[in-house]
C-alpha positions as CSV (number, residue, x, y, z in Angstrom):
1,X,9.2,-31.5,-72.0
2,X,7.0,-29.3,-69.8
3,X,6.4,-25.6,-69.6
4,X,9.3,-25.3,-67.1
5,X,11.7,-27.0,-69.5
6,X,10.5,-24.7,-72.3
7,X,11.1,-21.5,-70.3
8,X,14.6,-22.9,-69.3
9,X,15.3,-23.5,-73.1
10,X,14.3,-19.9,-73.8
11,X,16.4,-18.4,-70.9
12,X,19.5,-20.5,-71.6
13,X,19.0,-19.9,-75.4
14,X,18.8,-16.1,-74.8
15,X,21.9,-16.1,-72.6
16,X,24.0,-18.3,-75.0
17,X,22.8,-16.2,-78.0
18,X,23.6,-13.0,-76.3
19,X,27.1,-14.2,-75.3
20,X,27.8,-15.4,-78.9
21,X,26.7,-12.1,-80.3
22,X,29.1,-10.3,-78.0
23,X,31.9,-12.6,-79.1
24,X,31.0,-12.2,-82.8
25,X,30.4,-8.4,-82.4
26,X,26.8,-8.7,-83.7
27,X,25.1,-7.7,-80.5
28,X,24.0,-4.2,-81.7
29,X,22.2,-5.9,-84.6
30,X,20.3,-8.5,-82.6
31,X,17.4,-8.2,-80.2
32,X,16.2,-10.6,-77.5
33,X,14.2,-12.7,-79.8
34,X,17.1,-13.3,-82.2
35,X,19.4,-14.0,-79.4
36,X,17.1,-16.8,-78.2
37,X,16.8,-18.2,-81.7
38,X,20.6,-18.1,-82.2
39,X,21.1,-19.7,-78.7
40,X,18.7,-22.5,-79.3
41,X,19.9,-23.2,-83.0
42,X,23.5,-22.9,-81.7
43,X,22.7,-25.5,-79.1
44,X,21.4,-27.8,-81.8
45,X,24.5,-27.3,-84.0
46,X,26.9,-27.8,-81.0
47,X,25.0,-31.0,-80.0
48,X,25.3,-32.3,-83.5
49,X,29.0,-31.5,-83.7
50,X,30.2,-32.4,-80.2
51,X,27.4,-34.6,-78.8
52,X,25.3,-33.9,-75.7
53,X,22.0,-32.1,-75.3
54,X,20.6,-29.6,-72.8
55,X,17.7,-32.1,-72.6
56,X,20.0,-34.2,-70.3
57,X,20.5,-31.4,-67.9
58,X,22.3,-28.0,-68.1
59,X,26.0,-28.4,-67.3
60,X,29.0,-26.4,-67.8
61,X,29.9,-28.6,-70.8
62,X,26.5,-28.4,-72.4
63,X,26.5,-24.6,-72.0
64,X,30.0,-24.3,-73.6
65,X,28.8,-26.6,-76.3
66,X,25.8,-24.5,-77.1
67,X,27.9,-21.3,-77.0
68,X,30.4,-22.8,-79.5
69,X,27.4,-23.8,-81.7
70,X,26.0,-20.3,-81.5
71,X,29.3,-18.8,-82.4
72,X,29.6,-21.1,-85.4
73,X,26.0,-20.2,-86.5
74,X,26.9,-16.4,-86.3
75,X,30.1,-17.0,-88.2
76,X,28.3,-18.8,-91.0
77,X,25.6,-16.0,-91.1
78,X,28.3,-13.4,-91.3
79,X,30.1,-15.3,-94.0
80,X,27.0,-15.5,-96.1
81,X,25.8,-11.9,-95.4
82,X,29.1,-10.1,-95.8
83,X,31.5,-12.5,-97.4
84,X,33.8,-12.4,-94.3
85,X,33.7,-13.9,-90.9
86,X,35.0,-10.8,-89.1
């Protein structure tokens, strides 16, 4: 993966993390860096659960898979932190 691929990971990760934080209502608690981390880790989780990878190209399906993975990640974090998913 070159520098362009890395930048694409960061941008898509930020967008996915931001959208997931809006869905889970944690946006006010997160900054851009945490959104990127949530998006990238969410893409990994989504890839493990549903198959696929953004390394094979960014499609609507890989974007949705990444978003679902990020939402699952935030739900787990909320469950551990607060004892409820919200």
